[in-house]
C-alpha positions in Angstrom: -165.4 63.5 131.5 -165.7 65.2 128.1 -162.7 66.0 126.1 -161.2 69.4 126.9 -160.3 71.9 124.2 -156.8 73.3 124.2 -158.1 76.6 125.6 -160.0 74.9 128.4 -156.9 72.8 129.3 -154.7 75.9 129.2 -157.1 77.7 131.5 -157.1 74.8 134.0 -153.3 74.6 133.9 -153.2 78.3 134.7 -155.7 77.9 137.6 -153.6 75.0 139.0 -150.5 77.1 138.8 -152.2 80.1 140.4 -153.6 78.0 143.3 -150.2 76.3 143.9 -148.5 79.7 144.0 -151.1 81.0 146.5 -150.6 77.9 148.8 -146.8 78.5 148.8 -147.1 82.2 149.4 -149.5 81.9 152.3 -147.4 79.1 153.9 -144.3 81.4 153.6 -146.2 84.3 155.1 -147.3 82.0 158.0 -143.7 80.9 158.6 -142.6 84.6 158.9 -145.5 85.8 161.0 -144.7 86.6 164.6 -148.3 87.1 165.7 -150.1 83.8 166.3 -153.4 85.1 165.0 -151.9 86.3 161.8 -150.0 83.0 161.4 -153.2 81.0 162.0 -155.1 83.1 159.4 -152.3 82.6 156.8 -152.4 78.9 157.3 -156.2 78.9 157.1 -156.0 80.7 153.7 -153.3 78.4 152.5 -155.5 75.4 153.4 -158.4 76.9 151.4 -156.2 77.3 148.3 -154.9 73.7 148.8 -158.5 72.5 148.8 -159.2 74.4 145.6 -156.1 72.8 144.1 -157.2 69.4 145.2 -160.7 70.0 143.7 -159.2 71.0 140.4 -157.1 67.9 140.3 -160.1 65.7 141.2 -162.1 67.2 138.3 -159.3 66.1 135.9 -159.4 62.5 137.1 
């Protein structure tokens, strides 16, 4: 992988932070949901953001 500039690295760090926050938020929403369909959808969205987070980490390896 090519060397990242400070700006690129900062952008990736921000994306990682954003995706991590979204994972946590949707998991929290799922925990508080009473409707099973809503709970399932919140977990599905959380899983998608977790996949994004994993892909970003993989790109840094």
